[in-house]
N, C-alpha and C positions, 0 to 999 in steps of 0.2 A: 584420436582419443577413443579408448575402448569404452564400452557401455559401463563397466564397473567404475570408471573414473568420473562419470557424470555426476554433477551435484544434484541431489534430489531436492526439489522445491515444492512447497505447497503455497499457493497464492491465496491469501485471505482478502476477499475483495468485495466491493460494493459497486458493480459496474453500472454506470460511469463510462464517459467517453475516453478519458485517459487510462482508465482500468482496461478498457478494450484494447487499447494500444499496447499496454504493458503485457497483457495476456498473449497477444499475437507475437510480440517481440520474444517473449519467453519460449513460445512454441517454435520459433525460428532460431533459437540459440542452441547450437550444437553442444555447448558446455554444460547444459542442464537438462534434467529430465523432470517434467512437471508431473508429480504423482497425485495431485488432487487440487481442487479449488474448494475453498470454504467461503460461505457468504455472510455478509453483515450489512446492517443498515448504514446509511451515510448519504451517498448520492441519491439513493432511493431506499424504500423500505425493504426489509430482508426478503420477503416473498418475491418481490420484483428483482432483487439482486440475484436470487437463485434462478429465476426464469432467464435473466440476461446472461448469466454464466453458462447455462445449458445452451442457450442460443449461440453464444460466441464459440463454444466448442463444436457446435453443429456446423457453423460457418467454416471452421478450421478442419472439419472432418476428423475430429478427435473425440468422438463419443465414448471412447475407451477410458477417458480420464474421469474419475468419480467427482461428483459435486456433493458436498455435505452442507446442508442448510444450517446457518448459525442462529444466534440469539435474536429474538424480536424485541427485547428490552435491554436496558443497560445492566451492568453487573450489580447495581443496587436495585434492580427491578423497576427502574424508571421507565415510564411509557411515553413521556413527552420527548420525542426525538427531534433532532434538527436534521431535516432532509433538504439536500441541495438541488432540488429539481429545477430551480431557476437557472442553474448552471448547465445541467445535463439534459434537461427536457423532462416532461412528465413520465416518459418511459425509460429515462436514464440514458437513452442512446440517440439523442438529438431529434426526438419526436418523429422517428421514422415508422413507428408502430409495425415492427416486423411480426410475421405470424408466430404463434406460440411454438416453442421447441417440442420435439417429440420425446426427448429424454426426460428422465425423472431424477431427482436427487436420491442418494442412497438413504437407507433407514437411519444411519447414525447421525447424531448431532455433530456440528463442526468441532466442538470441544472434545467429544469422544474420539472423533477421527484424528484430531491432532495428537491426542494422548496415545492412541493406538499406533500411529506411524512413528512417533518418537520412541516407543517401546520396541517396535519392529526393527528399526534402524537406528540404534542409539548413536548419537554424535554425528549422524550422516544427513539429517534433514534440516533444510533451511526454510523457515517460514518467512515469506515476504508479505508483510501486513500493510495493505493499501487503504484500509478504512479504520474506523474506531476499533480499539483494542479489546473489545468485550470478549470475543471468542478465545483470545489468547489468555486473558485473565481467568476465564472459566476453566481453561485447561490447567492453569497453575493451581487453581483451587481444587480441581478434581483429582490431580495427581501431584503431590508435593515434589516428586522426583522429576517432573516434566522439565523444569529449568536446566537440570544438569544433563538430561537425555536429549534435549533438542539441540541440534548442531549450532544453529544461529537463528536469531530473529532480526530481520531487517525491517525497521519501522519507518514508514513514511509518516512523519508527524513532528510537530513542534515548530517553533519559530525562533529558536535560539538567537537572541540579540537583535532581532528585527521585529517589526510589528506583525501581529497575526493577520489572518485573512477572514476571520469571522468578526473580530473586533480587534482593537489595538493589542490586546493581551494574548489572544488565543488563536491557534491554528485549528482548522476544521476537524481533523481526525481526532485530535486530543480533546477538543471541546465536545465532541460527540459522546465521549464517556471518560471524563477526567479520572474518576475513581479506578476504572479499569487500567488506564494508562499508568497511574501511579503504582498499581499492583505489578504491572509488567516491568516497568523501569527499575523496580527495586527487588525483582524476584531472584536475581543472581544468574540469569541466563547470559550467554554471549550475545550482547545486543549492539546493533549498529543503527543509530537514528539518523535519518536523512530528512532535514527540516526544510521549510520554505526559504530560509536564509540561503540555501543551496539551490533548491529546485527553481526559484525565480530567476536564476541565471541561465537556465536551460530553456531556450525558446525555439519553437517550431514556427518559422515565418510563413508569410503568404507565398513566397517563392518556393519554399520547401513543399507546401501543400500543392502547388502547381506541378512540381516534379512527381509527387505521389500520384496525382490525377493522371499524368501522362504515362505512368509506368504500367507494366503488364501485371504487376503483383495483385493477386486477388485481395489480400489484406489491405494493401494500399488503397485500392479502389473502394473497398467497403468503408474504410475509415473516412475517405473523402466525403462520403454520403453523410456521415454523422458529425463531421467536424464543423459544419457551418454554424450551428448554434453556439458551439464552444468559442469560435472566433468572435462572434458578435458579443458574447458575454465579456470576453477579455477586452474588447474594444471599449465597451461601456464602463467596465469596472476599473480598468487600469490604463485606459487611453493608449493601448498598445496594439500594434498590427501583427500580433502573433499570439501563440498560446503557450503557457508554461507546461513543460513535460514533467509534472510531479511524479506520476506513477511509473513511467518508463525509466526515470532516473533512479528511483529506489530499486526497481527490478534489476537494472544493470549494475547497481552497487552490489547486489547479491551475486551476479554473474561474474563481474570483474571489479573487485574492490579497489584496484589501483587507479580507477577513473576518478576517485575522490581522495582527499586527505582528511584526517580525523584528529580530534582531540579526545582526551579521556577524562571522565569525571563522574560525579554522582548527579543523577537527574531526578528531581521531584516535580510533581504536578500539583498546582494549586486547585483545590476542589470546592472553593466557596468564594462568594463575593464577586466584585466586578472583574477580578483577575482570574475567575474560574477557567481552567484550561491552560493557564500559563505554564510553560515548561522552563524550569530554572536549572541551569547547569552550575554545579560547584566544581571548579577545576581542581579542587583538593590541594591547592598550593599552600594554603594556610592551615595550621593546626589551631582549631578553636579551643578556647578554654573550657567551654561548657559541653555537657552531653545534651544533644538536641535530636530532633527528628531526622537530622542529616547524618548523625554519627553512625559509624560502622555499617554504612550502606554499600552494596556492591557498585563498582564503577561500570560505566558503559562507554561505548565509542559514539561520538557525535561528529557528523560530517561538517567540515569547515570550508573546504574549497572543492570545486568540481571542474574537470576538463570538459566544459560545456560543448565546444565544437566536436569533441570526440564522441560524446553521448549522442548528440544530434546525428552525426554521421552513422553511428551504429544503428540507431533507430531507423534511419532512412534506408540503410543498406538491407536490414533484415525485413523491412516491410515491402520494399520495392521488388525484391526478387522472390517473393513467396509464390 
């Protein structure tokens, strides 16, 4: 596969243990070229997300990849953020307290970087959004042509037809900034949403972790250090002996869309009340009589099934031989 054919991807990320895994899988995927990381709050605050992104690129010896720092507030300027440090540790990486990275983020904001790259390579850039969608919404607001210039936006988010993981209604990334999510889902870009209805089927088991530990791969060994806390959280929260591979599944959906199947429809996000953060899919099978907030909205693709064993195999293969 020639350089020209590689899919250019920007990972919008809040690292995060499974973000670290997704970033390493991306760097080990010959099908894609990672042209930048943009950072956002979610698993940690934005400043720490930037630090962790720079640290992970340093571990990977890829200091050539730019990191653009994202928003510190929601798209509506909200400062009360939901941070999942109880899942990922106070440092976001399993409480390992790694030394600070030597690298620095670029001067551009995440939204400006996204807009610039979409303009530089119209139709060629895929954004893999692994956190709340604030930066993407800001890019849409900054440049109204962004939705048609960006190649694709793969969103890790939503709980389509299953309970959420923040509360029964909402999944964490959408709940982190529901207004931003609604802007992005209705912006008209080529969007593929991978929700927890799918990612909860993709489990890395204790046996898989043992294999990673015994492998020679430096990424595998690094991840084994940070995975301990993630496993204990899953054991407590879900009574499961494994961890869900949310971020790697969304990343691999961008690399190889045939690992999943999709339905198409309009997605809106509830922005108030006890169902704030709910993602609702209108399969557009019925023509409603009234004009409503759902009428004439662009459709998006939503993942409905996943070849879970194939995803786990790919993750293992790319991490073990790094």
